[in-house]
C-alpha positions in Angstrom: 115.0 111.1 107.4 113.0 108.4 109.1 109.5 107.2 108.2 106.9 109.4 109.8 103.4 107.9 110.2 101.7 111.2 110.9 102.9 112.4 107.4 101.1 109.4 105.9 98.0 110.1 107.9 98.0 113.8 106.8 98.4 112.8 103.2 95.6 110.2 103.4 93.3 112.7 105.2 94.1 115.5 102.8 93.4 113.3 99.7 89.8 112.7 101.0 87.3 110.5 99.2 87.8 109.3 95.7 85.2 109.3 93.0 86.4 106.0 91.5 88.5 103.0 92.3 91.3 104.2 90.0 91.4 107.6 91.7 91.4 105.9 95.2 94.3 103.7 94.2 96.2 106.7 92.7 95.6 108.9 95.8 96.8 106.1 98.1 99.8 105.4 95.9 100.8 109.1 96.0 100.4 109.3 99.8 102.3 106.0 100.4 105.1 106.8 98.0 105.6 110.3 99.5 105.7 108.7 103.0 108.0 105.8 102.0 110.3 108.0 100.0 111.6 109.4 103.3 113.1 106.0 104.2 116.8 105.8 104.6 118.4 102.4 104.6 122.1 102.1 105.7 122.3 105.8 105.3 121.2 105.6 101.6 118.0 107.4 100.7 115.6 106.3 98.0 116.5 107.3 94.5 114.5 110.2 93.0 113.0 107.5 90.7 111.1 106.0 93.6 108.4 108.6 93.3 108.1 107.7 89.6 106.7 104.3 90.6 103.2 105.8 91.2 101.6 104.2 88.1 103.1 100.8 89.0 101.8 101.0 92.6 98.4 102.4 91.4 97.9 99.5 89.1 98.9 97.0 91.8 96.5 98.6 94.3 93.5 98.9 92.0 91.9 95.6 93.0 91.9 96.6 96.6 89.8 99.7 95.7 87.3 97.8 93.5 85.7 96.0 96.4 85.5 98.6 99.2 82.4 97.0 100.7 84.2 93.8 101.3 87.0 94.6 103.8 88.5 91.1 103.8 88.9 91.1 100.0 90.1 94.7 100.0 92.6 94.1 102.8 94.0 91.0 101.2 94.3 92.7 97.8 96.1 95.7 99.4 98.6 93.4 101.2 99.3 91.5 98.0 99.8 94.7 96.1 102.3 96.2 98.6 104.2 93.0 99.0 104.5 92.7 95.2 105.5 96.4 95.0 108.3 95.9 97.5 109.5 92.7 95.9 109.5 93.9 92.3 109.7 97.6 91.8 111.0 99.3 94.9 114.4 97.6 95.4 115.9 99.1 92.3 115.3 102.6 93.5 117.2 101.9 96.7 120.1 100.3 94.7 119.7 97.1 96.7 117.9 93.8 96.9 115.0 92.9 99.0 116.3 90.4 101.6 113.2 89.8 103.7 109.7 89.6 102.3 107.4 91.7 104.5 105.2 89.4 106.7 101.6 88.7 105.6 100.2 90.5 108.6 98.9 93.7 107.0 95.5 92.3 105.9 94.7 91.0 109.4 95.5 94.4 110.9 93.5 96.3 108.4 90.5 94.0 108.9 90.8 94.4 112.7 90.8 98.2 112.2 87.7 98.0 110.0 85.8 96.1 112.6 86.6 98.4 115.5 84.6 101.6 115.3 86.6 104.8 115.6 85.2 108.1 117.0 86.4 110.3 114.2 88.0 110.3 110.7 91.3 111.8 111.9 91.7 109.2 114.6 90.9 106.4 112.1 93.3 107.8 109.5 96.1 107.9 112.1 95.4 104.3 113.2 95.6 103.2 109.5 98.8 105.1 108.9 100.3 103.5 112.0 99.4 100.1 110.7 101.0 100.8 107.4 104.0 102.3 109.1 104.6 99.3 111.4 104.3 97.0 108.4 106.5 99.1 106.1 109.3 99.0 108.7 109.5 95.3 108.2 110.8 95.7 104.6 114.5 94.9 104.6 116.6 95.9 101.6 120.3 94.9 101.6 122.8 97.0 99.7 125.6 95.3 97.7 128.7 97.5 97.4 129.8 98.1 93.9 132.5 95.9 92.7 135.7 97.8 91.9 137.5 96.2 89.0 141.0 95.2 89.7 143.7 94.8 87.0 144.6 91.3 86.1 148.3 90.5 86.8 
C-alpha cells in the first residue's frame, strides 16, 4: 500500500490540540507512524514492530514541541528528529539499510508554510501532510537478500 498524505492529514486533524509538549510529540508520532507504516519498499511492507517505535519517535520529536512559538527552532528540531529516526530506528523494521539520508529540506518547507496564512485548519493540515509526504518519499532503504549458506566442499 502506498503512502497516503490525506491519511496523515486526517490523523493530525483528528488528534487536535495537545495540552503539553509531550502529548503533542506523542500525537504527532502516532499519526506519522500510522501513515509511514503503509509504506512498501521493493514489495516488502514495514514489519509490525515499526508501530512500536512510537516512544522512540516521541522522544526525538519532543524538542520540536517545546518551542511552538519559534517556528524556525521547531522546524529544525522536527527535521533533525525525523532524520535521526529514519537513520537509526526505522531501517531495522524494514529489514534493510538506509541508503540515502533524507535531504535537509523539511525545515525550510515547514517554515514557509508557517509564514503563509491558510484560510482554514483543514487546508493547513493537508498542506503540512503533503510537505511531510513529499519529504518522507525521499527516504531510501535498500534490502540485502539473506545469505544462503552453502556447504564447503
